[in-house]
C-alpha positions as CSV (number, residue, x, y, z in Angstrom):
1,M,76.4,104.4,67.7
2,A,78.7,106.6,65.6
3,N,78.4,107.1,61.9
4,V,81.0,105.3,59.8
5,M,82.8,105.5,56.5
6,R,84.4,102.3,55.1
7,Y,87.0,102.2,52.4
8,A,89.8,99.9,51.2
9,K,93.4,101.1,51.6
10,R,96.3,99.3,50.1
11,G,98.3,97.6,52.7
12,E,95.7,98.1,55.4
13,G,92.6,96.4,54.0
14,D,89.2,97.6,55.1
15,V,89.5,101.0,57.0
16,R,86.7,102.3,59.2
17,L,86.5,105.9,60.1
18,S,83.8,106.9,62.5
19,W,82.5,110.3,63.6
20,D,79.8,111.8,65.8
21,P,77.7,114.3,63.7
22,A,77.7,116.6,66.8
23,N,81.5,116.7,67.0
24,K,82.8,119.4,64.6
25,E,86.4,118.1,64.6
26,E,85.4,114.5,63.9
27,V,83.1,115.7,61.0
28,K,85.9,117.9,59.6
29,A,88.4,114.9,59.7
30,A,85.8,112.6,58.0
31,K,85.0,115.1,55.3
32,K,88.7,115.6,54.6
33,A,89.2,111.9,54.2
34,F,86.1,111.6,52.0
35,D,87.2,114.5,49.8
36,D,90.8,113.1,49.5
37,L,89.5,109.7,48.4
38,L,87.2,111.2,45.7
39,K,90.1,113.3,44.4
40,K,92.0,110.0,44.0
41,G,89.2,108.7,41.8
42,Y,87.2,106.7,44.4
43,C,83.3,106.6,44.2
44,A,81.1,106.8,47.3
45,W,77.7,105.4,48.3
46,R,75.5,106.3,51.2
47,V,74.1,103.1,52.7
48,D,70.6,103.5,54.0
49,L,69.1,101.1,56.5
50,P,67.4,98.7,56.6
51,V,69.8,96.6,54.5
52,D,67.2,94.0,53.6
53,K,65.9,96.2,50.8
54,R,67.1,95.5,47.3
55,D,68.2,99.1,46.6
56,N,69.5,100.7,49.8
57,T,72.4,102.7,48.4
58,T,72.7,106.1,46.9
59,R,75.8,107.4,45.1
60,I,77.0,110.6,46.6
61,T,79.6,113.1,45.6
62,E,79.5,115.3,48.7
63,F,80.2,114.3,52.3
64,D,77.0,113.9,54.3
65,P,77.8,114.0,58.1
66,E,74.3,112.7,58.9
67,A,74.8,109.5,56.8
68,K,74.9,106.5,59.1
69,E,77.2,104.6,56.7
70,I,79.3,105.6,53.7
71,V,81.2,103.1,51.6
72,V,84.0,104.4,49.3
73,L,85.5,102.2,46.6
74,P,88.1,102.7,43.9
75,K,86.7,102.9,40.4
76,M,86.7,99.6,38.6
77,T,88.8,99.4,35.5
78,G,88.3,96.8,32.7
79,G,90.5,95.4,30.1
């Protein structure tokens, strides 16, 4: 099973980008997408399994190619 990054993209909905940690080109592409999203103000979380735990996420600011799942979301704004 490949590692995956999920993020919302306007007009496309939920986007899933997967990579094999052993494949340098896939890791490079995933890191670029991750870095581009953070530059746009998104925030990222590494999701650690098992998901039945109450706190199974860790906020990250650097791409981790070994992460099984990364969720990237735009910052929330209030008003």
